[in-house]
C-alpha positions in Angstrom: -67.9 57.4 -96.5 -69.3 60.7 -97.3 -71.9 62.3 -95.7 -75.1 63.5 -98.0 -74.2 66.9 -99.4 -77.8 67.9 -100.3 -81.1 67.2 -98.6 -84.3 65.8 -100.6 -85.9 68.9 -100.1 -82.7 70.8 -102.2 -82.4 68.0 -104.8 -86.3 68.1 -105.5 -86.1 72.1 -105.7 -83.0 71.3 -108.7 -85.0 69.2 -110.4 -87.8 71.5 -110.8 -85.5 74.2 -111.9 -84.4 71.8 -114.8 -88.2 71.1 -115.3 -89.0 74.7 -116.0 -86.3 74.8 -118.9 -83.2 75.5 -117.3 -80.3 73.3 -119.2 -78.5 70.6 -116.6 -75.2 72.0 -117.5 -76.1 75.4 -116.1 -77.5 73.3 -112.6 -74.4 71.8 -112.8 -72.2 74.9 -112.3 -74.7 76.6 -110.4 -74.6 74.0 -107.7 -71.6 72.3 -108.0 -72.6 68.7 -109.2 -72.2 66.5 -112.0 -74.6 65.7 -115.0 -74.7 62.1 -113.4 -75.9 63.4 -110.4 -78.4 65.2 -111.5 -79.6 62.1 -114.0 -79.8 60.2 -110.5 -81.5 62.4 -108.3 -83.9 62.6 -111.6 -84.8 58.8 -111.6 -85.2 58.3 -107.7 -86.8 61.6 -107.3 -88.4 62.7 -110.5 -92.2 64.3 -110.6 -91.8 64.0 -106.7 -92.8 66.8 -104.3 -91.0 67.4 -100.6 -94.0 65.6 -99.3 -93.2 62.8 -101.2 -89.8 62.5 -100.6 -90.4 62.9 -96.9 -92.8 59.4 -97.0 -90.4 57.6 -99.2 -87.6 58.5 -96.6 -90.1 56.8 -93.7 -91.1 53.7 -96.0 -87.1 53.5 -96.5 -86.5 53.3 -92.7 -89.5 51.7 -92.0 -88.4 48.5 -94.6 -85.0 48.2 -93.0 -86.1 48.3 -89.6 -88.7 45.2 -90.4 -85.4 43.7 -92.8 -83.7 43.5 -89.3 -86.4 42.0 -87.3 -86.8 38.7 -89.9 -82.8 38.6 -90.1 -83.2 38.9 -86.3 -86.3 36.3 -85.9 -84.3 33.9 -88.3 -81.2 33.9 -86.5 -83.3 32.6 -83.6 -84.9 30.3 -85.4 -82.0 28.8 -86.4 -80.5 28.7 -83.4 -83.6 26.7 -81.5 -83.6 24.7 -84.6 -79.8 23.5 -83.4 -80.7 23.0 -80.0 -83.5 20.8 -80.8 -81.1 18.9 -83.5 -78.6 17.9 -80.3 -81.3 16.4 -78.3 
């Protein structure tokens, strides 16, 4: 899978340009992205500051770690129940 081309900071700066009145078509040409990308970024990062984006990334990472822990614990619980059922 292709890696990310733009950081959250760069995306937010592009969105701020759009908020200042620059048309989407001009932004697409200037930064080499599609209109769909800009609208997708707008739904995810619209109205955010750089610090908000960093906090969002940290929360997503923490959520990913916690989900992994829950999955591991669920597997452990299932294995223990299987062992107890055999006795």
